[in-house]
C-alpha positions as CSV (number, residue, x, y, z in Angstrom):
1,M,-23.3,51.9,-1.9
2,Q,-21.1,50.6,-4.7
3,C,-18.0,51.8,-2.9
4,L,-19.1,50.2,0.3
5,S,-19.7,46.9,-1.5
6,H,-16.3,47.2,-3.1
7,L,-14.7,47.7,0.4
8,V,-16.5,44.7,1.8
9,D,-15.2,42.6,-1.1
10,L,-11.7,43.7,-0.4
11,F,-11.6,43.0,3.3
12,T,-13.7,39.8,3.3
13,P,-11.5,36.6,3.5
14,K,-11.8,34.5,0.5
15,T,-11.5,30.7,0.3
16,M,-9.1,29.6,-2.4
17,S,-11.0,28.0,-5.2
18,L,-10.0,24.5,-6.0
19,T,-11.9,24.4,-9.2
20,S,-9.4,26.5,-11.1
21,S,-6.5,25.0,-13.0
22,S,-4.4,27.9,-11.9
23,T,-4.5,26.6,-8.3
24,S,-1.2,24.9,-7.5
25,V,-0.3,22.4,-4.7
26,D,2.6,20.1,-3.9
27,L,0.6,16.9,-3.6
28,L,-2.8,15.9,-5.0
29,V,-4.4,12.9,-3.4
30,L,-6.9,11.1,-5.5
31,G,-9.1,9.2,-3.1
32,G,-8.9,10.7,0.5
33,G,-9.9,7.7,2.5
34,W,-8.2,5.7,5.3
35,T,-4.7,6.4,4.0
36,Y,-5.3,10.1,4.1
37,T,-6.1,10.1,7.8
38,F,-2.4,9.3,8.4
39,L,-1.1,11.3,5.5
40,K,-2.8,14.6,6.2
41,P,-1.2,15.3,9.6
42,L,2.3,14.6,8.2
43,L,1.7,16.8,5.2
44,E,0.6,19.7,7.5
45,D,3.6,19.2,9.9
46,S,5.9,19.2,6.9
47,S,4.3,22.3,5.3
48,I,3.5,20.4,2.2
49,S,0.5,21.9,0.5
50,H,-2.1,19.4,-0.7
51,V,-5.6,18.7,-1.8
52,A,-7.4,15.4,-1.4
53,T,-10.5,14.3,-3.3
54,T,-13.5,12.3,-2.2
55,R,-16.8,11.4,-3.8
56,D,-18.8,13.5,-1.3
57,G,-16.3,16.3,-0.4
58,R,-16.3,15.3,3.3
59,D,-14.0,16.7,5.9
60,G,-12.7,19.6,3.8
61,T,-11.8,17.5,0.8
62,L,-12.5,18.3,-2.9
63,K,-15.6,16.6,-4.2
64,W,-14.5,14.9,-7.4
65,V,-15.4,11.7,-9.1
66,W,-13.3,10.3,-12.0
67,D,-15.1,9.0,-15.0
68,S,-12.7,6.2,-16.0
69,E,-14.5,5.6,-19.3
70,S,-14.5,9.2,-20.5
71,D,-11.8,10.8,-22.7
72,D,-13.2,14.3,-21.9
73,D,-10.2,16.1,-20.4
74,T,-12.4,18.8,-19.0
75,Q,-13.2,16.6,-16.0
76,Y,-9.6,17.4,-14.8
77,D,-10.4,21.2,-14.8
78,A,-11.7,20.9,-11.2
79,L,-8.3,19.6,-10.0
80,P,-5.4,21.7,-9.0
81,R,-2.0,21.6,-10.6
82,A,0.4,19.5,-8.5
83,K,4.0,18.4,-8.3
84,T,3.0,14.9,-7.4
85,V,-0.3,13.0,-7.8
86,L,-1.0,10.1,-5.5
87,I,-3.6,7.6,-6.8
88,V,-5.2,5.8,-3.9
89,F,-8.2,4.2,-5.5
90,P,-7.4,1.1,-7.5
91,L,-6.9,1.2,-11.3
92,K,-7.8,-2.0,-13.1
93,G,-7.1,-3.3,-16.6
94,Q,-5.6,-1.8,-19.8
95,G,-6.1,1.9,-20.6
96,M,-7.1,3.3,-17.2
97,S,-3.7,4.5,-16.2
98,K,-3.0,6.0,-19.6
99,R,-6.3,7.8,-19.6
100,L,-5.8,9.3,-16.2
101,V,-2.1,10.3,-16.7
102,E,-2.6,11.8,-20.2
103,G,-5.9,13.5,-19.2
104,Y,-4.5,15.2,-16.1
105,E,-1.2,16.2,-17.8
106,Q,-2.9,17.6,-20.8
107,E,-4.5,20.1,-18.5
108,H,-1.8,20.6,-15.8
109,G,1.5,19.5,-17.2
110,S,3.9,16.7,-16.3
111,V,4.0,15.5,-12.7
112,K,5.3,12.7,-10.5
113,W,2.9,9.8,-10.2
114,I,2.5,7.4,-7.2
115,Q,0.0,4.5,-7.3
116,L,-0.8,2.5,-4.2
117,G,-1.1,-1.2,-5.1
118,S,-1.3,-4.5,-3.3
119,T,1.2,-7.3,-2.8
120,G,-1.7,-9.6,-3.7
121,I,-0.4,-9.6,-7.3
122,Y,2.6,-11.6,-6.1
123,D,0.7,-14.5,-4.5
124,G,-2.4,-14.7,-6.7
125,G,-4.8,-13.6,-3.9
126,P,-5.7,-11.1,-1.2
127,T,-2.9,-9.5,0.8
128,L,-3.8,-11.7,3.8
129,A,-3.9,-14.9,1.9
130,A,-1.6,-17.6,3.3
131,A,-0.2,-20.7,1.7
132,S,-2.0,-23.9,2.5
133,Q,0.0,-26.4,4.6
134,T,0.6,-29.9,3.6
135,S,0.1,-32.9,6.0
136,G,2.9,-34.1,8.2
137,S,5.5,-32.3,10.2
138,L,5.7,-28.5,9.7
139,N,9.0,-28.2,11.5
140,E,11.2,-29.4,8.6
141,K,13.7,-26.9,7.6
142,S,13.2,-27.6,3.9
143,A,14.1,-25.5,0.9
144,V,10.7,-26.5,-0.6
145,D,7.6,-24.6,0.4
146,S,4.2,-25.9,1.2
147,K,3.2,-26.0,-2.5
148,G,6.1,-28.2,-3.4
149,Q,8.1,-25.4,-4.9
150,K,11.6,-24.2,-4.1
151,F,11.3,-21.5,-1.4
152,E,12.3,-18.1,-2.5
153,W,11.8,-14.7,-0.9
154,T,9.5,-12.4,-2.8
155,T,11.1,-9.1,-3.8
156,R,10.0,-6.3,-6.1
157,H,11.7,-8.2,-8.9
158,S,9.9,-11.4,-8.4
159,E,7.4,-12.9,-10.8
160,Y,3.8,-11.8,-10.3
161,A,0.4,-12.3,-11.9
162,T,0.8,-10.1,-15.0
163,D,-2.8,-10.9,-16.0
164,N,-4.1,-9.5,-12.7
165,P,-6.3,-6.4,-13.5
166,R,-4.5,-4.2,-10.9
167,A,-1.1,-5.4,-12.1
168,I,-2.0,-4.6,-15.7
169,A,-2.9,-1.0,-14.7
170,E,0.2,-0.7,-12.6
171,D,2.4,-1.9,-15.4
172,E,0.8,0.5,-17.8
173,L,1.6,3.4,-15.4
174,L,5.2,2.3,-15.1
175,S,5.6,2.1,-18.8
176,L,4.4,5.7,-19.3
177,R,6.6,7.8,-17.2
178,A,10.1,7.7,-15.5
179,D,8.6,9.6,-12.6
180,A,6.0,6.9,-11.9
181,F,6.1,4.8,-8.7
182,V,3.9,1.9,-7.6
183,L,4.0,1.0,-3.9
184,N,2.6,-2.5,-3.4
185,L,1.2,-2.7,0.2
186,C,0.5,-5.6,2.5
187,G,-1.8,-5.9,5.5
188,L,-2.8,-2.3,6.2
189,W,-3.4,-1.5,9.8
190,G,-3.7,1.4,12.2
191,G,-6.5,3.6,13.4
192,T,-9.8,1.8,12.9
193,R,-8.0,-1.3,11.5
194,D,-6.7,-3.7,14.1
195,P,-5.6,-7.2,12.9
196,A,-6.7,-8.6,16.3
197,N,-10.3,-7.9,15.1
198,W,-9.8,-9.9,12.0
199,F,-9.0,-13.2,13.7
200,Q,-12.5,-14.7,13.8
201,R,-12.8,-14.2,10.1
202,I,-9.3,-15.4,9.3
203,A,-9.3,-18.5,11.4
204,P,-12.8,-19.4,12.7
205,S,-11.8,-23.1,13.3
206,K,-8.7,-25.2,14.1
207,A,-8.7,-26.5,10.6
208,A,-8.7,-22.9,9.2
209,L,-5.9,-21.9,11.6
210,R,-3.8,-24.9,10.6
211,A,-3.9,-23.7,7.0
212,K,-2.6,-20.2,7.9
213,G,1.0,-19.4,7.4
214,S,2.7,-16.0,7.1
215,V,1.2,-12.5,7.1
216,H,2.8,-9.2,6.6
217,F,1.8,-5.8,7.9
218,I,2.4,-2.1,7.2
219,H,1.0,0.7,9.4
220,G,-0.8,3.7,7.8
221,L,1.8,6.0,9.3
222,D,4.6,4.2,7.5
223,V,2.6,4.3,4.3
224,A,2.2,8.1,4.7
225,R,6.0,8.4,5.4
226,A,6.7,6.4,2.3
227,V,4.5,8.6,0.1
228,I,6.1,11.7,1.4
229,A,9.6,10.3,0.8
230,V,8.8,9.5,-2.8
231,H,7.2,12.9,-3.3
232,L,10.3,14.7,-2.0
233,S,12.8,12.5,-3.9
234,P,14.6,14.0,-6.9
235,S,12.9,13.7,-10.3
236,M,14.0,10.6,-12.1
237,S,14.7,12.7,-15.1
238,S,17.2,14.7,-13.2
239,S,20.8,14.2,-14.1
240,S,21.8,14.0,-10.4
241,V,19.7,10.8,-9.9
242,P,21.7,7.6,-10.1
243,A,20.8,5.3,-13.0
244,A,18.3,2.6,-12.0
245,E,19.7,-0.9,-11.6
246,P,19.1,-3.3,-14.5
247,A,15.5,-4.6,-14.4
248,K,15.0,-8.2,-13.3
249,G,12.1,-10.7,-13.5
250,P,9.0,-9.5,-15.3
251,E,10.4,-5.9,-15.4
252,S,13.2,-6.9,-17.7
253,S,11.0,-7.7,-20.7
254,K,8.5,-4.8,-20.2
255,G,10.7,-1.8,-20.6
256,F,9.4,-0.1,-17.5
257,L,10.4,3.6,-17.1
258,G,9.1,3.8,-13.5
259,R,9.7,1.7,-10.4
260,R,7.7,-0.7,-8.3
261,Y,8.4,-1.3,-4.6
262,L,7.1,-3.7,-2.0
263,L,6.2,-2.0,1.3
264,T,6.1,-4.0,4.6
265,D,7.4,-3.3,8.1
266,L,10.4,-5.5,7.4
267,R,8.9,-8.4,9.3
268,V,7.3,-11.8,8.5
269,Y,4.6,-12.7,11.0
270,D,3.2,-16.2,11.8
271,W,-0.5,-16.5,12.3
272,W,0.0,-19.2,14.8
273,D,2.3,-17.0,16.8
274,L,-0.1,-14.1,16.7
275,A,-3.0,-16.3,17.7
276,S,-1.1,-17.7,20.7
277,A,-0.1,-14.2,21.8
278,W,-3.6,-12.8,21.5
279,A,-5.1,-15.7,23.5
280,A,-2.9,-14.7,26.5
281,E,-4.3,-11.2,26.7
282,P,-6.8,-10.7,29.6
283,S,-9.2,-8.9,27.3
284,A,-9.3,-11.7,24.7
285,E,-12.7,-13.1,23.7
286,K,-13.5,-16.8,24.1
287,A,-13.0,-17.5,20.3
288,V,-9.4,-16.1,20.6
289,K,-8.7,-18.1,23.8
290,D,-9.9,-21.2,21.9
291,A,-7.4,-20.4,19.2
292,G,-4.6,-20.4,21.8
293,N,-5.5,-24.0,22.7
294,W,-5.6,-24.9,19.0
295,V,-2.1,-23.5,18.5
296,R,-0.8,-25.7,21.4
297,E,-2.4,-28.7,19.8
298,L,-1.1,-27.9,16.4
299,L,2.5,-27.5,17.7
300,R,2.3,-31.0,19.2
301,E,0.6,-32.6,16.1
302,H,3.1,-31.1,13.7
303,N,6.2,-31.3,15.9
304,V,6.8,-27.5,15.8
305,R,9.0,-26.8,18.8
306,A,8.7,-23.0,19.0
307,L,7.0,-20.0,17.5
308,P,7.2,-18.1,15.2
309,R,7.8,-20.7,12.5
310,T,10.4,-19.7,9.9
311,P,9.5,-18.3,6.5
312,E,11.0,-21.5,4.9
313,V,8.4,-23.5,6.9
314,I,5.3,-21.3,6.2
315,G,6.4,-20.7,2.6
316,R,5.8,-17.1,1.9
317,A,8.0,-14.1,2.8
318,L,8.2,-10.6,1.4
319,D,11.5,-8.7,1.2
320,S,10.9,-5.0,1.2
321,R,14.4,-3.8,2.1
322,E,15.0,-2.1,-1.2
323,F,12.5,0.7,-0.6
324,W,13.7,1.5,3.0
325,E,17.3,1.4,1.9
326,E,16.9,3.5,-1.2
327,F,14.9,6.2,0.6
328,G,16.9,6.1,3.8
329,L,14.0,5.3,6.1
330,N,13.1,2.8,8.8
331,P,9.5,1.8,9.7
332,V,8.4,3.5,12.9
333,K,5.6,1.0,13.4
334,G,7.5,-2.3,13.2
335,R,6.7,-5.2,15.4
336,W,2.9,-5.1,15.1
337,E,2.1,-6.6,18.5
338,R,4.2,-3.9,20.2
339,A,3.3,-1.0,17.9
340,R,-0.4,-1.4,18.6
341,L,0.0,-0.9,22.4
């Protein structure tokens, strides 16, 4: 009977245990939520081994919850060794990035780190926040934005709210490792997220629509492609990697080892333009059709001759060219209104 039991053990398929530190994968995703629905198919198509964690272990993910206040490194025993760790859930404040990086690497060795962040750190508010418009004509091609400040494109080198809790955690990560990357994302869409469904919350009235300026988008598929591109890029410690350009803006005084990038679909959208286009769709609800009438009235009231308004007029524009240029990619889901069809 013992021999029979031994033979059964030999020929019974075994599921690889993800609770052993000896398990090794290419990419570990901490927080397998919406982003992972786009990332997983690409990883499988690219034969990139991976494990994603969730709080409940749903859909074949690894059940794991990080205790951000604990210095007990044994909590990382359940995680596999990886070449790259992607942090999807937000880290906030001083100490969290250091605790996570050092705790994981104490158990599994040095890795490449990628943190998904938000462009909200650059404008002091949510990703979808738009600059308030001043009274008078909105058609003036002025070098001064709606807040009375000189208009400038926002790049990854621009000033940002360094006291923002997420920015503090991101800065800490970038100061710890050369192989650390932060991807600051804008209006995420795709799958269950359709910006057309946000409109009633964004602009429930003509006055609210009047105050809306620019908005930026990035599709989940392009976020996934960006993550894989960073994962596959040479280690920053490699001698074959060109030296990073001199830091500018807040980076110059912080001595960052890693790099931060803005990630958009390379476009600046105008809320008025989008509202006008949505209103023309046969399936548009009455609230959206009303918005189309509001846009027409606003164009007349503010002497705006055509849509979309320019970034100089609406006062906020993100320049994400550096990421796409450095990694040799183009967004595949550019032009939101076309990509959603």
